[in-house]
VEXLUMGU-299762 format. One line per field, with one value per residue: chain; residue in one letter; x, y, z of N, C-alpha, C in turn. Coordinates in steps of 0.02 Angstrom, whole numbers. Layout:
N
unit (A/...)
code (A/...)
npx (X/...)
npy (Y/...)
npz (Z/...)
capx (X/...)
capy (Y/...)
capz (Z/...)
cpx (X/...)
cpy (Y/...)
cpz (Z/...)
END
This chain:
431
unit (A/A/A/A/A/A/A/A/A/A/A/A/A/A/A/A/A/A/A/A/A/A/A/A/A/A/A/A/A/A/A/A/A/A/A/A/A/A/A/A/A/A/A/A/A/A/A/A/A/A/A/A/A/A/A/A/A/A/A/A/A/A/A/A/A/A/A/A/A/A/A/A/A/A/A/A/A/A/A/A/A/A/A/A/A/A/A/A/A/A/A/A/A/A/A/A/A/A/A/A/A/A/A/A/A/A/A/A/A/A/A/A/A/A/A/A/A/A/A/A/A/A/A/A/A/A/A/A/A/A/A/A/A/A/A/A/A/A/A/A/A/A/A/A/A/A/A/A/A/A/A/A/A/A/A/A/A/A/A/A/A/A/A/A/A/A/A/A/A/A/A/A/A/A/A/A/A/A/A/A/A/A/A/A/A/A/A/A/A/A/A/A/A/A/A/A/A/A/A/A/A/A/A/A/A/A/A/A/A/A/A/A/A/A/A/A/A/A/A/A/A/A/A/A/A/A/A/A/A/A/A/A/A/A/A/A/A/A/A/A/A/A/A/A/A/A/A/A/A/A/A/A/A/A/A/A/A/A/A/A/A/A/A/A/A/A/A/A/A/A/A/A/A/A/A/A/A/A/A/A/A/A/A/A/A/A/A/A/A/A/A/A/A/A/A/A/A/A/A/A/A/A/A/A/A/A/A/A/A/A/A/A/A/A/A/A/A/A/A/A/A/A/A/A/A/A/A/A/A/A/A/A/A/A/A/A/A/A/A/A/A/A/A/A/A/A/A/A/A/A/A/A/A/A/A/A/A/A/A/A/A/A/A/A/A/A/A/A/A/A/A/A/A/A/A/A/A/A/A/A/A/A/A/A/A/A/A/A/A/A/A/A/A/A/A/A/A/A/A/A/A/A/A/A/A/A/A/A/A/A/A/A/A/A/A/A/A/A/A/A/A/A/A/A/A/A/A/A/A/A/A)
code (X/X/X/X/X/X/X/X/X/X/X/X/X/X/X/X/X/X/X/X/X/X/X/X/X/X/X/X/X/X/X/X/X/X/X/X/X/X/X/X/X/X/X/X/X/X/X/X/X/X/X/X/X/X/X/X/X/X/X/X/X/X/X/X/X/X/X/X/X/X/X/X/X/X/X/X/X/X/X/X/X/X/X/X/X/X/X/X/X/X/X/X/X/X/X/X/X/X/X/X/X/X/X/X/X/X/X/X/X/X/X/X/X/X/X/X/X/X/X/X/X/X/X/X/X/X/X/X/X/X/X/X/X/X/X/X/X/X/X/X/X/X/X/X/X/X/X/X/X/X/X/X/X/X/X/X/X/X/X/X/X/X/X/X/X/X/X/X/X/X/X/X/X/X/X/X/X/X/X/X/X/X/X/X/X/X/X/X/X/X/X/X/X/X/X/X/X/X/X/X/X/X/X/X/X/X/X/X/X/X/X/X/X/X/X/X/X/X/X/X/X/X/X/X/X/X/X/X/X/X/X/X/X/X/X/X/X/X/X/X/X/X/X/X/X/X/X/X/X/X/X/X/X/X/X/X/X/X/X/X/X/X/X/X/X/X/X/X/X/X/X/X/X/X/X/X/X/X/X/X/X/X/X/X/X/X/X/X/X/X/X/X/X/X/X/X/X/X/X/X/X/X/X/X/X/X/X/X/X/X/X/X/X/X/X/X/X/X/X/X/X/X/X/X/X/X/X/X/X/X/X/X/X/X/X/X/X/X/X/X/X/X/X/X/X/X/X/X/X/X/X/X/X/X/X/X/X/X/X/X/X/X/X/X/X/X/X/X/X/X/X/X/X/X/X/X/X/X/X/X/X/X/X/X/X/X/X/X/X/X/X/X/X/X/X/X/X/X/X/X/X/X/X/X/X/X/X/X/X/X/X/X/X/X/X/X/X/X/X/X/X/X/X/X/X/X/X/X/X/X/X)
npx (42/99/195/115/38/138/170/262/387/390/390/514/600/573/622/757/793/758/849/966/955/956/1086/1160/1111/1158/1298/1311/1262/1353/1469/1433/1408/1533/1617/1559/1501/1595/1599/1658/1664/1657/1729/1788/1713/1581/1587/1615/1495/1411/1473/1447/1309/1302/1355/1259/1150/1189/1180/1043/1000/1039/952/828/833/810/690/610/475/471/466/367/447/575/562/540/666/745/700/729/868/888/838/928/1050/1023/1010/1141/1214/1155/1193/1328/1327/1270/1154/992/986/1014/945/897/841/706/687/651/513/460/516/448/319/324/346/224/143/176/196/136/34/90/230/254/232/340/448/417/432/568/619/576/648/780/777/756/875/966/942/1013/1138/1264/1374/1431/1397/1527/1554/1627/1580/1481/1385/1298/1222/1083/1030/1087/1023/889/893/928/810/718/766/754/616/571/631/566/431/443/487/381/270/310/336/220/122/161/147/10/-41/7/-65/-196/-190/-166/-284/-376/-331/-352/-492/-528/-477/-557/-680/-659/-639/-766/-841/-785/-823/-962/-971/-915/-1009/-1122/-1072/-1058/-1193/-1239/-1167/-1223/-1357/-1334/-1288/-1403/-1483/-1437/-1493/-1634/-1608/-1548/-1655/-1746/-1670/-1666/-1802/-1829/-1749/-1814/-1937/-1896/-1855/-1977/-2048/-2001/-2075/-2207/-2346/-2418/-2327/-2230/-2234/-2171/-2040/-1931/-1938/-1909/-1777/-1717/-1740/-1657/-1534/-1531/-1530/-1407/-1326/-1351/-1298/-1164/-1132/-1140/-1036/-927/-930/-896/-768/-706/-706/-618/-493/-380/-411/-337/-224/-282/-285/-350/-423/-457/-530/-634/-713/-775/-843/-936/-1015/-1077/-1147/-1239/-1327/-1398/-1475/-1558/-1645/-1595/-1521/-1359/-1204/-1035/-872/-745/-612/-531/-401/-243/-121/-148/-185/-289/-293/-388/-507/-634/-683/-681/-772/-888/-907/-925/-1039/-1137/-1140/-1178/-1299/-1376/-1377/-1448/-1573/-1609/-1622/-1676/-1663/-1537/-1374/-1208/-1034/-871/-698/-543/-377/-295/-211/-234/-235/-95/-70/-68/-213/-348/-494/-668/-813/-980/-1131/-1299/-1466/-1564/-1674/-1586/-1490/-1548/-1472/-1458/-1471/-1366/-1251/-1252/-1248/-1156/-1086/-1160/-1289/-1429/-1596/-1667/-1755/-1808/-1844/-1740/-1615/-1487/-1385/-1305/-1234/-1166/-1080/-1007/-936/-859/-784/-712/-633/-557/-480/-397/-450/-581/-750/-854/-999/-1081/-1176/-1252/-1234/-1342/-1431/-1469/-1355/-1181/-1070/-912/-781/-626/-474/-314/-187/-124/12/37/158/199/209/66/-35/-94/-246/-311/-370/-521/-679/-801/-965/-1065/-1224)
npy (-60/62/76/85/202/297/367/454/407/286/335/402/294/230/329/320/194/214/316/244/148/240/293/179/163/283/269/155/201/303/224/141/234/294/187/111/203/298/425/578/618/732/657/668/774/726/605/657/721/607/541/630/613/480/492/575/489/390/458/476/345/321/411/354/241/289/314/426/514/572/733/834/935/880/778/860/924/811/776/892/890/777/823/927/856/781/886/937/829/822/947/926/839/872/945/1009/937/809/648/601/704/710/644/725/722/596/617/732/680/587/675/744/644/628/747/906/1020/1149/1134/1047/1132/1220/1133/1101/1227/1244/1136/1173/1291/1243/1164/1262/1336/1237/1229/1329/1340/1231/1086/1029/869/763/663/527/484/581/562/460/515/539/410/370/461/423/294/327/396/292/208/299/317/189/182/289/247/132/188/277/189/91/165/245/146/73/174/200/77/79/188/140/31/103/180/76/22/132/144/23/43/150/85/-9/79/140/28/-4/110/96/-24/12/107/25/-59/30/62/-65/-86/14/-29/-150/-104/-42/-153/-217/-194/-239/-375/-421/-410/-502/-619/-629/-648/-768/-855/-851/-907/-1036/-1083/-1077/-1173/-1290/-1310/-1280/-1357/-1320/-1250/-1344/-1424/-1337/-1331/-1377/-1287/-1168/-1193/-1200/-1068/-1001/-1046/-986/-853/-850/-863/-740/-654/-693/-654/-514/-498/-537/-433/-325/-364/-360/-226/-177/-226/-317/-487/-639/-758/-921/-1101/-1185/-1308/-1327/-1210/-1216/-1323/-1280/-1171/-1229/-1299/-1193/-1134/-1232/-1225/-1113/-1151/-1276/-1358/-1385/-1498/-1536/-1559/-1603/-1609/-1724/-1705/-1593/-1481/-1502/-1409/-1276/-1106/-967/-792/-700/-748/-701/-619/-713/-804/-725/-710/-845/-874/-792/-845/-979/-959/-903/-1013/-1103/-1039/-1047/-1184/-1300/-1431/-1488/-1439/-1415/-1415/-1397/-1404/-1363/-1358/-1267/-1216/-1060/-950/-948/-938/-1003/-1059/-1068/-1157/-1141/-1228/-1202/-1277/-1290/-1356/-1284/-1180/-1110/-968/-837/-805/-668/-601/-657/-600/-474/-487/-456/-349/-238/-198/-297/-330/-488/-630/-702/-618/-561/-430/-426/-369/-433/-525/-435/-375/-489/-512/-395/-409/-526/-481/-386/-468/-520/-618/-701/-718/-829/-862/-996/-1106/-1247/-1427/-1566/-1460/-1302/-1193/-1154/-1083/-1017/-986/-913/-898/-828/-949/-978/-1037/-1121/-1087/-967/-787/-690/-596/-439/-371/-223/-92/-92/-96/-225/-295/-435/-479)
npz (0/38/-61/-173/-152/-139/-265/-322/-283/-351/-482/-486/-473/-594/-681/-651/-705/-840/-873/-857/-961/-1064/-1057/-1090/-1220/-1279/-1273/-1352/-1476/-1507/-1521/-1630/-1734/-1741/-1776/-1884/-1972/-1992/-1931/-1866/-1713/-1572/-1458/-1324/-1262/-1274/-1204/-1079/-1048/-1039/-934/-829/-827/-782/-653/-596/-606/-518/-396/-399/-381/-249/-191/-221/-141/-15/118/123/50/-120/-202/-315/-364/-360/-456/-566/-573/-603/-732/-800/-798/-878/-1002/-1023/-1033/-1150/-1241/-1239/-1294/-1420/-1470/-1488/-1593/-1719/-1695/-1731/-1848/-1817/-1814/-1694/-1626/-1601/-1484/-1384/-1376/-1316/-1189/-1145/-1147/-1043/-939/-940/-890/-756/-690/-622/-719/-729/-706/-810/-919/-904/-929/-1061/-1124/-1102/-1178/-1308/-1323/-1321/-1435/-1532/-1520/-1556/-1689/-1750/-1694/-1675/-1671/-1820/-1901/-1948/-2073/-2162/-2287/-2366/-2465/-2432/-2334/-2323/-2314/-2193/-2111/-2125/-2071/-1940/-1904/-1906/-1802/-1698/-1695/-1654/-1528/-1464/-1465/-1386/-1262/-1226/-1227/-1130/-1011/-990/-988/-874/-777/-787/-744/-613/-562/-573/-484/-367/-357/-340/-219/-134/-143/-85/44/85/87/189/295/303/335/460/533/535/605/728/770/784/882/990/1012/1047/1165/1244/1253/1319/1441/1489/1504/1615/1747/1732/1700/1816/1905/1847/1862/2002/2030/1961/2035/2158/2120/2085/2211/2274/2204/2255/2370/2345/2280/2168/2091/2068/1946/1857/1887/1809/1704/1770/1806/1679/1641/1731/1684/1558/1598/1658/1547/1485/1581/1579/1451/1461/1552/1474/1382/1465/1504/1382/1356/1451/1421/1307/1254/1317/1245/1200/1199/1058/1058/1194/1224/1130/1171/1292/1240/1152/1242/1311/1205/1169/1273/1239/1131/1158/1090/966/853/865/786/795/732/777/758/803/769/848/948/911/932/980/964/1011/1099/1141/1036/931/984/981/843/801/877/819/688/714/780/676/591/671/680/547/526/633/626/598/640/606/651/598/620/554/481/352/200/139/12/16/151/314/391/510/492/506/480/467/452/395/372/309/209/133/71/-31/-190/-229/-107/-37/-89/-33/104/249/194/229/350/314/282/306/233/335/434/504/529/487/561/657/575/495/590/621/501/500/618/590/484/552/632/540/460/365/304/220/129/65/-42/34/34/25/28/107/196/200/306/304/404/412/496/543/571/724/806/964/1021/971/993/1044/929/935/882/799/906/910/962/966/964/977/906)
capx (0/144/227/65/18/196/181/322/445/388/410/586/632/568/668/825/805/757/913/1017/950/975/1159/1183/1097/1201/1365/1308/1254/1418/1517/1413/1420/1605/1652/1531/1484/1652/1585/1710/1628/1699/1721/1801/1658/1521/1597/1610/1423/1384/1500/1407/1244/1310/1363/1193/1107/1209/1148/972/989/1042/891/772/839/788/619/572/441/497/420/363/504/631/549/552/738/771/685/766/937/887/831/991/1101/1006/1026/1214/1237/1133/1235/1393/1320/1229/1099/926/991/1022/879/875/816/637/683/618/442/446/532/392/260/333/336/152/109/194/206/81/35/134/298/258/240/409/492/403/464/641/634/567/704/839/769/767/947/1002/930/1059/1204/1281/1435/1408/1421/1581/1549/1675/1545/1421/1335/1250/1196/1011/1018/1103/971/829/905/923/740/684/787/725/544/563/648/513/372/457/489/314/228/329/329/150/85/178/118/-62/-54/17/-121/-255/-181/-174/-355/-410/-313/-386/-563/-534/-466/-618/-733/-644/-651/-838/-865/-765/-864/-1028/-965/-905/-1073/-1165/-1044/-1076/-1264/-1246/-1142/-1273/-1414/-1313/-1286/-1472/-1513/-1408/-1541/-1689/-1586/-1538/-1721/-1772/-1632/-1688/-1870/-1825/-1722/-1868/-1986/-1869/-1858/-2048/-2071/-1982/-2123/-2275/-2364/-2441/-2269/-2184/-2226/-2132/-1972/-1882/-1938/-1873/-1706/-1696/-1740/-1595/-1477/-1531/-1509/-1334/-1295/-1354/-1251/-1096/-1121/-1124/-970/-879/-929/-858/-697/-681/-696/-563/-428/-382/-415/-275/-224/-304/-281/-413/-462/-486/-579/-691/-757/-817/-887/-991/-1061/-1118/-1193/-1294/-1378/-1438/-1522/-1561/-1688/-1561/-1477/-1293/-1152/-968/-820/-701/-542/-507/-328/-205/-66/-172/-211/-322/-270/-443/-563/-698/-705/-696/-834/-943/-918/-955/-1106/-1181/-1149/-1216/-1368/-1409/-1389/-1501/-1637/-1626/-1640/-1666/-1656/-1467/-1322/-1143/-974/-810/-639/-485/-325/-283/-174/-280/-198/-25/-68/-97/-273/-395/-558/-729/-869/-1045/-1179/-1368/-1507/-1621/-1693/-1531/-1492/-1555/-1408/-1456/-1460/-1301/-1198/-1255/-1238/-1089/-1063/-1199/-1348/-1479/-1655/-1671/-1822/-1830/-1860/-1681/-1593/-1419/-1336/-1257/-1190/-1122/-1028/-964/-890/-812/-738/-667/-584/-512/-435/-356/-482/-634/-809/-882/-1063/-1091/-1233/-1237/-1252/-1381/-1468/-1446/-1301/-1119/-1031/-841/-741/-554/-434/-243/-168/-73/37/38/223/212/178/1/-38/-152/-276/-324/-413/-588/-724/-857/-1013/-1110/-1295)
capy (0/120/83/106/271/341/363/492/363/239/372/415/230/221/375/294/141/244/350/192/124/294/297/123/179/336/240/109/242/336/174/118/288/306/131/87/257/342/493/608/651/758/605/690/813/684/557/695/729/542/528/669/579/420/514/598/430/357/496/461/279/330/445/306/194/321/305/489/523/623/788/851/977/835/748/913/930/752/780/949/866/733/864/962/810/767/945/942/778/842/1004/900/789/893/987/991/891/741/616/586/764/700/613/772/707/548/647/775/637/560/731/757/591/625/813/954/1054/1207/1110/1020/1189/1244/1087/1108/1289/1231/1093/1212/1338/1205/1144/1321/1352/1186/1239/1380/1336/1161/1059/987/801/753/593/515/476/622/541/416/550/530/341/371/499/382/241/357/410/228/188/347/303/128/199/332/205/90/228/301/132/58/207/265/86/59/225/189/20/100/230/97/-5/151/195/17/18/186/126/-31/73/188/37/-36/132/146/-31/2/161/67/-74/47/136/-29/-82/78/52/-129/-77/54/-72/-199/-69/-32/-218/-245/-194/-286/-444/-437/-420/-565/-673/-636/-677/-838/-893/-858/-954/-1103/-1104/-1089/-1234/-1347/-1318/-1267/-1409/-1289/-1229/-1400/-1445/-1289/-1328/-1383/-1224/-1118/-1208/-1178/-995/-980/-1058/-934/-791/-855/-848/-667/-622/-706/-612/-447/-500/-536/-365/-282/-383/-337/-154/-161/-245/-371/-555/-677/-815/-985/-1158/-1191/-1367/-1316/-1156/-1235/-1368/-1240/-1128/-1270/-1313/-1134/-1121/-1281/-1201/-1063/-1185/-1347/-1396/-1395/-1555/-1509/-1608/-1574/-1656/-1740/-1696/-1524/-1482/-1485/-1360/-1215/-1059/-908/-732/-661/-795/-666/-600/-774/-830/-685/-727/-912/-872/-763/-892/-1037/-937/-898/-1081/-1133/-1010/-1071/-1255/-1334/-1502/-1508/-1388/-1449/-1373/-1434/-1362/-1393/-1311/-1270/-1161/-1019/-894/-956/-923/-1056/-1033/-1113/-1152/-1163/-1238/-1207/-1299/-1302/-1391/-1241/-1166/-1077/-895/-819/-780/-595/-579/-682/-553/-413/-501/-441/-284/-189/-230/-311/-367/-554/-655/-733/-567/-531/-367/-432/-331/-480/-550/-380/-370/-547/-499/-342/-436/-572/-441/-355/-520/-544/-675/-688/-760/-844/-895/-1035/-1152/-1311/-1486/-1552/-1398/-1263/-1143/-1168/-1023/-1035/-935/-926/-854/-847/-1005/-958/-1092/-1106/-1062/-900/-734/-667/-536/-401/-333/-152/-82/-72/-139/-254/-329/-478/-465)
capz (0/40/-127/-223/-141/-150/-337/-340/-275/-407/-542/-484/-489/-667/-714/-643/-754/-906/-884/-865/-1029/-1109/-1057/-1131/-1290/-1303/-1284/-1410/-1536/-1522/-1546/-1697/-1782/-1747/-1807/-1947/-2018/-2002/-1907/-1824/-1658/-1517/-1407/-1254/-1236/-1269/-1149/-1017/-1034/-1017/-867/-782/-822/-741/-584/-573/-598/-455/-341/-402/-351/-177/-171/-225/-85/47/130/121/-14/-165/-218/-386/-382/-374/-522/-615/-580/-637/-804/-827/-809/-936/-1062/-1031/-1059/-1219/-1281/-1245/-1341/-1487/-1490/-1509/-1647/-1775/-1675/-1755/-1904/-1790/-1813/-1626/-1594/-1580/-1417/-1338/-1371/-1262/-1124/-1125/-1133/-975/-892/-937/-853/-686/-659/-630/-784/-728/-716/-877/-966/-898/-966/-1132/-1147/-1103/-1235/-1369/-1327/-1340/-1505/-1573/-1520/-1593/-1761/-1775/-1664/-1659/-1701/-1877/-1906/-1996/-2096/-2216/-2351/-2363/-2514/-2399/-2275/-2318/-2289/-2122/-2077/-2124/-2022/-1874/-1890/-1890/-1734/-1651/-1689/-1613/-1459/-1436/-1452/-1327/-1201/-1208/-1211/-1068/-951/-980/-967/-804/-735/-786/-701/-544/-541/-563/-420/-312/-350/-312/-148/-97/-138/-35/110/103/104/256/343/311/372/530/564/548/658/792/790/808/945/1043/1028/1083/1234/1281/1269/1369/1505/1511/1520/1676/1803/1720/1704/1887/1934/1823/1893/2071/2030/1942/2092/2208/2094/2090/2281/2292/2172/2296/2425/2321/2233/2107/2051/2059/1876/1819/1914/1754/1667/1810/1801/1612/1642/1765/1639/1507/1630/1668/1483/1475/1627/1555/1391/1486/1582/1419/1354/1511/1500/1317/1360/1497/1394/1258/1279/1317/1198/1228/1154/1022/1078/1261/1222/1089/1209/1336/1200/1127/1298/1323/1149/1171/1320/1205/1085/1178/1045/902/847/850/769/794/713/833/739/814/762/909/943/879/981/953/999/1039/1107/1147/969/893/1010/956/773/796/905/768/633/737/792/611/566/712/660/480/527/697/611/606/633/615/655/584/627/521/460/281/169/100/-17/39/223/355/423/545/456/541/434/501/401/415/322/297/139/98/62/-101/-217/-228/-38/-14/-109/7/175/274/171/267/378/263/306/276/222/396/484/534/501/463/601/686/522/475/641/615/446/520/669/557/446/601/656/485/429/317/307/154/131/4/-39/64/-4/-36/35/164/188/236/322/312/439/410/539/541/614/772/846/1036/1043/945/1034/1017/888/956/828/812/964/889/1000/931/1007/939/913)
cpx (44/176/178/48/76/214/243/383/447/411/486/625/630/617/741/840/802/823/969/1016/972/1051/1189/1171/1141/1271/1365/1303/1319/1467/1499/1427/1494/1639/1626/1515/1540/1641/1642/1675/1677/1693/1735/1742/1595/1528/1594/1537/1393/1410/1462/1337/1249/1318/1296/1146/1125/1179/1073/956/992/979/831/773/816/713/578/539/472/443/418/421/565/623/561/626/769/760/720/838/939/881/896/1045/1087/1024/1101/1240/1216/1174/1301/1389/1269/1169/1032/928/1002/953/853/849/744/631/657/545/427/463/476/328/264/321/262/116/121/197/144/89/82/207/307/267/311/457/480/436/540/659/629/626/768/836/782/841/987/992/981/1130/1217/1347/1414/1437/1473/1582/1593/1641/1481/1367/1281/1217/1121/994/1033/1047/906/835/899/851/703/702/755/651/533/578/593/451/383/456/419/269/245/314/256/108/99/145/41/-80/-45/-40/-184/-250/-191/-248/-394/-395/-347/-461/-574/-525/-527/-674/-722/-657/-725/-866/-846/-807/-934/-1024/-955/-970/-1120/-1139/-1061/-1149/-1275/-1222/-1192/-1333/-1395/-1310/-1357/-1505/-1488/-1458/-1600/-1667/-1574/-1605/-1751/-1736/-1654/-1757/-1868/-1797/-1775/-1921/-1960/-1870/-1930/-2074/-2053/-2032/-2195/-2292/-2389/-2384/-2220/-2179/-2183/-2060/-1919/-1879/-1901/-1797/-1678/-1693/-1677/-1534/-1473/-1509/-1433/-1297/-1295/-1304/-1179/-1080/-1104/-1055/-915/-874/-888/-783/-666/-666/-636/-495/-434/-384/-347/-281/-244/-295/-349/-454/-494/-541/-642/-739/-803/-865/-947/-1040/-1106/-1168/-1251/-1348/-1423/-1491/-1526/-1602/-1654/-1517/-1409/-1244/-1085/-918/-772/-628/-520/-431/-293/-153/-85/-202/-244/-305/-327/-504/-631/-725/-722/-761/-895/-959/-952/-1026/-1156/-1193/-1190/-1288/-1407/-1425/-1445/-1569/-1658/-1649/-1623/-1657/-1585/-1421/-1256/-1087/-913/-751/-580/-434/-313/-238/-223/-242/-127/-16/-100/-155/-308/-463/-614/-784/-932/-1098/-1248/-1405/-1570/-1635/-1637/-1542/-1501/-1490/-1403/-1442/-1391/-1245/-1196/-1241/-1166/-1062/-1098/-1258/-1403/-1535/-1659/-1744/-1850/-1845/-1801/-1661/-1520/-1366/-1283/-1208/-1142/-1065/-981/-914/-837/-761/-689/-614/-534/-461/-390/-386/-536/-691/-836/-946/-1075/-1151/-1211/-1258/-1283/-1422/-1441/-1390/-1240/-1082/-960/-805/-668/-518/-361/-227/-110/-51/41/103/237/179/113/8/-102/-180/-286/-376/-479/-637/-781/-903/-1059/-1181/-1334)
cpy (63/131/108/180/319/340/401/448/312/273/384/351/215/267/351/241/168/279/299/163/177/300/239/136/232/309/195/149/276/285/152/172/299/250/115/142/307/413/515/649/679/712/630/728/770/634/593/705/663/524/567/639/519/439/538/540/391/392/484/394/283/365/398/259/224/314/368/498/580/676/798/894/934/801/799/922/871/757/839/929/821/773/903/918/792/825/951/891/795/901/980/852/810/935/963/945/819/708/602/648/756/662/662/752/654/576/692/735/607/615/747/706/595/693/856/993/1114/1187/1081/1076/1216/1199/1092/1171/1279/1188/1131/1262/1302/1185/1204/1340/1302/1192/1287/1372/1264/1143/1013/917/797/679/585/512/516/601/498/449/540/460/337/406/458/324/268/373/346/205/234/334/242/143/241/291/161/129/249/243/101/102/225/205/70/110/217/130/39/144/189/58/42/168/137/10/71/171/71/-3/114/142/7/16/141/88/-27/55/134/17/-42/77/83/-56/-36/70/-12/-122/-36/12/-123/-166/-59/-97/-246/-249/-241/-359/-465/-450/-486/-624/-683/-669/-751/-882/-903/-908/-1026/-1128/-1118/-1154/-1296/-1360/-1310/-1319/-1379/-1267/-1286/-1422/-1398/-1283/-1332/-1319/-1169/-1130/-1187/-1102/-969/-991/-1004/-866/-791/-841/-773/-631/-632/-665/-540/-444/-500/-467/-319/-299/-360/-263/-135/-179/-302/-439/-589/-736/-879/-1039/-1170/-1250/-1358/-1264/-1178/-1280/-1329/-1195/-1168/-1286/-1253/-1121/-1171/-1261/-1148/-1095/-1259/-1389/-1413/-1457/-1531/-1565/-1572/-1627/-1665/-1726/-1624/-1523/-1464/-1432/-1298/-1171/-1001/-848/-698/-707/-760/-648/-660/-805/-791/-702/-795/-913/-845/-812/-953/-1019/-931/-967/-1114/-1104/-1035/-1143/-1284/-1409/-1526/-1449/-1423/-1398/-1418/-1386/-1398/-1338/-1321/-1212/-1124/-957/-890/-937/-981/-1027/-1089/-1103/-1181/-1168/-1248/-1221/-1308/-1336/-1350/-1232/-1133/-1003/-880/-789/-704/-569/-600/-634/-491/-425/-489/-374/-227/-226/-236/-351/-434/-575/-688/-683/-535/-468/-369/-395/-377/-507/-496/-371/-430/-537/-448/-369/-484/-535/-409/-405/-547/-604/-654/-737/-768/-883/-929/-1081/-1219/-1368/-1538/-1488/-1361/-1215/-1166/-1102/-1045/-976/-956/-874/-875/-900/-982/-1019/-1071/-1073/-991/-848/-712/-603/-499/-363/-261/-145/-51/-121/-162/-287/-370/-462/-525)
cpz (0/-28/-179/-214/-150/-223/-358/-335/-332/-471/-543/-497/-563/-704/-708/-696/-825/-922/-893/-936/-1079/-1113/-1099/-1205/-1319/-1318/-1345/-1475/-1556/-1551/-1617/-1750/-1794/-1787/-1877/-1997/-2028/-1980/-1861/-1770/-1607/-1456/-1336/-1225/-1226/-1211/-1081/-998/-1008/-948/-814/-773/-775/-667/-556/-563/-535/-395/-340/-370/-275/-152/-172/-165/-19/55/125/53/-55/-178/-293/-409/-397/-442/-578/-627/-617/-713/-837/-842/-871/-1001/-1076/-1059/-1132/-1264/-1291/-1296/-1413/-1514/-1518/-1569/-1700/-1758/-1700/-1815/-1882/-1786/-1743/-1590/-1571/-1515/-1365/-1326/-1317/-1193/-1099/-1111/-1063/-924/-885/-895/-778/-651/-666/-696/-785/-739/-785/-928/-964/-936/-1041/-1161/-1152/-1163/-1301/-1378/-1349/-1414/-1552/-1576/-1561/-1669/-1791/-1750/-1643/-1691/-1758/-1874/-1961/-2015/-2158/-2284/-2350/-2412/-2483/-2338/-2266/-2291/-2214/-2082/-2072/-2075/-1951/-1854/-1871/-1819/-1683/-1640/-1644/-1540/-1427/-1420/-1391/-1262/-1179/-1187/-1144/-1008/-938/-958/-895/-758/-731/-741/-628/-519/-530/-498/-361/-302/-319/-237/-106/-90/-86/36/132/122/173/309/356/350/446/567/581/606/726/816/817/875/1003/1062/1067/1155/1275/1301/1323/1439/1533/1531/1586/1733/1790/1725/1776/1921/1912/1854/1966/2075/2010/1997/2146/2185/2099/2162/2301/2262/2213/2352/2402/2267/2167/2061/2036/1986/1834/1844/1859/1713/1704/1806/1733/1609/1676/1721/1585/1536/1642/1603/1469/1519/1604/1493/1411/1517/1529/1388/1399/1507/1435/1318/1402/1468/1346/1291/1275/1269/1235/1175/1123/1047/1147/1259/1184/1128/1255/1297/1175/1182/1313/1266/1150/1221/1288/1161/1103/1130/979/905/823/839/765/776/772/818/744/811/827/894/904/934/945/997/1037/1046/1110/1078/927/918/986/883/766/824/854/712/653/752/727/583/605/694/591/480/596/688/623/594/649/615/644/585/596/506/385/260/123/77/12/113/261/396/461/513/498/488/475/447/433/359/308/223/100/91/-12/-128/-215/-158/-13/-31/-66/80/194/251/208/297/325/294/269/269/285/451/517/497/477/502/629/634/498/525/638/558/466/571/637/518/494/627/600/449/381/330/237/163/64/14/-11/18/43/-33/96/145/228/244/339/343/438/452/534/592/659/812/920/1058/1020/988/1003/979/906/897/847/867/942/920/956/982/964/953/891)
END
């Protein structure tokens, strides 16, 4: 992301390589003209100009290696030096009669692609002035066989045309690709920022509601305890003893959820082994949906730890609750490890046997809160997607086989021996 957004640094790196190829081309052209065409060039002066170019290019390489971003003024200076060196070499080799005089055009095209219009105009005026001066004042070419001068000139034009096409095509294509990548990265960053803002707003609302629920839940817990004690002595309440016990269990789940929210607000969660944490999590979730037939694979991968058990528990709770609402017939959970996009991940597969998610709705879930056909508002699933992204993972909703929906949660695989990686301090709350 830093390399994409620092377009000036990318441009300066391109200019370094272009100047390197230009120096090689200049030396090759001088050698070919001197040896095969019998031209008498002022070699000491031309080699001095190329030597100065090489020294300047070495300083440019040291500048590219630095981490400080470049400015448009530096790019302007780099291109001004290139135009100056080209003008000096043309002055020593025929001036405006040199077929390579049109190399001003690709240089100005590159400047138009990377510089503000005001600096581009300054370079264009400088190039036009140099061209005008080279039309009247230059060192004439001294060739042994002047009769073939037109053939030499036509050959030089052909080589110049190929070089110009290559320079413009390569540099402009690379710059266009860099700009497209930068625009895509900025759009993705804006989307993540918007998603985080929505998630934070929902988390604040959830925390406010949880705070307001504290007193009513305490009252209900006290009343349910009194009813359970009364059922032990009152024959009229005795048939409801099991219901009172279930009510107390559900109240305990609500209280534990509030406790997790408070602990999440006070500080980050500690790393826990996946197999140990998952067993206790499943026991608590079964209390939430005792009527659901739950299946769990027995091959939980060992030697795997999770950095944020609270956040992972919130995500799995949302996904399992959605699966339980879609189908109380059967809900299954399978945990495995895999390589996903060249990264070792822990994979949670949550499957149900419901009617499935419509394809049009499936594309929108997780991007923003969406009303579902079952009466839900998609807030919990939206928070699950946001929390998974914050942990460096992802959620994928696909069609189940033979029916239903399979939710795939992937999280980075953290070995027990590695130090925990704390995610960004953005609070989330499951719904």
